[in-house]
N, C-alpha and C positions, 0 to 999 in steps of 0.2 A: 494812147501813148504809153500809159503805165504798164500795160501788158507787154509791150515790146521791150521796155527797159527791164522789166522783171525777167523776161526770157534771156536777154543778154547776160544779166547778172547770174542767173541760174546756170547758163551754159559755161560761165567762167568759174563755177564751183561754189558760188555763194548761196547761203540759205536766204530765201526771200519770202516775205509775207506781202500779199496783195490785199489791201484793206479798202473797203468802201462802205458807205451807209446804205447802199442799194444792192440787194441780192442779185437782181437782174444784171447789174453792171459787173458784179463778180463773175457770174456765169458767162457773160459775154467775154470778159477778160480771159477766163480759162479756155473758152472755145478758140479765141484768137491765138493764144499760145499753142494750142494743140493743132488746130486745123486751119488757121488763118492763112492768108496769101503768103505771109512771110514767117509763118509759125514753124513749129518743130516738125510737123508732118511734111510740110513743103521742103524743109531743109533736108530731110531724109530722102524724099523723092528726087531731089535734084543732086543727090550724092554729096551734099555739103557737110552732112553729119551722119553718123551711124545711128541705127535704131537704139543701140545701147546708150550712146551719148544723149539722145533725145529723151529716153526713158529716165536716165539719171538726172537730167536737168529738170524734168517735170516733177520728179520726186523731191527736188529741193524747193519747190514752190508750194506754198500753202495759201489759202484764201480765208479772210476773216471779215465777218460782218461787224462794222464799227471799228473804233480805234484802239480798244483795250489791249489787243494783242501786240501792239507796237511798243509797249513799254520797255522791252529789253533790247531793242534794236540799237546798233551802233551808228547807223545811218538811216535816215528816212528821206526818200526823194518824193516830194509832193508833185502830183500830176493832175490836179483838179482843173476844171474849166477856168479860162483866163478872165476871172472876175476878181478884182483886187479885194473887195470886201470878203468874199468867200475864202480866198487864200489867207488873208489875215486871221480869220476865224480858225482855219485849219492850223496855222502856225501857233496860235494861242493854245489850242487843244494839244498839239504835239509837245509844246513847251511844258505843259502841265503833266503829261503822262510819261514822257520819255526820260531816261536817266539824264542826270546833269551833264554828262560828257557826250551825249549823242549829238551828232552833226545833223542839222536840218538843211536840206537842199530843196530848191524849187526848180521845176522844169519850165518855168515861165520863159516865154520868148521875148517879153518886152515890158512887163510890169516891174515896178521898182523893188528890187530885192531889199533895199534899205528899209522900206516900209514893212516888209515881212520880218526882218531882223528886229526892228523896233518894237514889234508886237511880242517879243520874247524876252526872257531874262538872260539869254545867252547869245547876244548879237555877234559875238566873236566866233560862234560855231554855226553861223548861217551863211550860205552862199547860194548863188544861182548855178544850176547845172542843166543847161538847155541842150537837149538831145536833138540831133537832126532826125527827121522822120523819113522812112520807118526805121526805128532803132535797130532792129535785127539786121538791116541791110547797110545803113549808112555808118561810116566809120568815124564820124565826127560828133563831138559833144563839147559844148562851150562852158567853161567855168567862169563865173562872174563873181568877183569879190566886191564887198562893200568897203567903206572906210573902216568898218569895225571888224571885218573878217580877219581872224588871227592867221599869221603865217603858218602856225602849226596845223590849222585846219586845212589850209591849202596843201601842205606837205602830206598830210594823211591821205587826202583825196587823190593827189597826183603821183603817189609813190610809183616810180617807174618799174620797180621790180614786179609789181602786180599789174601794170598797164598792158604789157605785151600779150599775156594770155587772153585778154579781153578783145584784142584786135582793134584798139582805138588809137587814133593819131594823137600825138602829144604836142601841145602848144602852150605857151605861157598864158596863165590866167589873165583876164583883162579886168580893169577896174570898171565899176558901174559908172556910166556917164549918162545923165538924164537927157532924154531926147535924141540920143545918137545911137546909130546901130552898133551892136557889139560885134567884135570880129575874131577874138581869140578862140580857138577850138581845142577841146581837150577831153580826156576820159581817164578813168581808172579808180575803182575803189579797192583798197586792200583789206576791207573789213569783212568779217565773217557773218555778221547779222545785218541784213539789209531788207528794207521795205520799200516797195514802190506803190 
């Protein structure tokens, strides 16, 4: 999922770092972006993107082993497996290494974003950002706010001036509700330094 999100971000002109603790996962992510079913090569073959657009997008994506390279990111979108304990550990690490103003988002489809926010010293900068799969094809992504998520955080993420170039549908962010399906769908980062 992270590779697809990275691809969409890069096509929108953002600098992206894909980080993982496993080199094989990074290699697979790169391969997915380049030659995957919905990757850049497929987009060129289908006439959806020019080769120049695909090359430029790929040039905006870098791959890093470990989390150290994420320290200067304005936004980090976590896309690790759906295990709460793992996501909490990732958010603790991101909180430690990222700048104080960095927004931390989770691609979780159902785990409590509040638990992730509580694991940080910046709960006002934490939100859920669940992308429909596959990200390069689906036009929807859901923004989920916790009781702590600052309005300014939502405003930064949903800036409509930057939403349209990404081709994502805009909807009102939904509050997190325990045990209930979430329904608001949204997209758009106006930020220049992004990590997936």
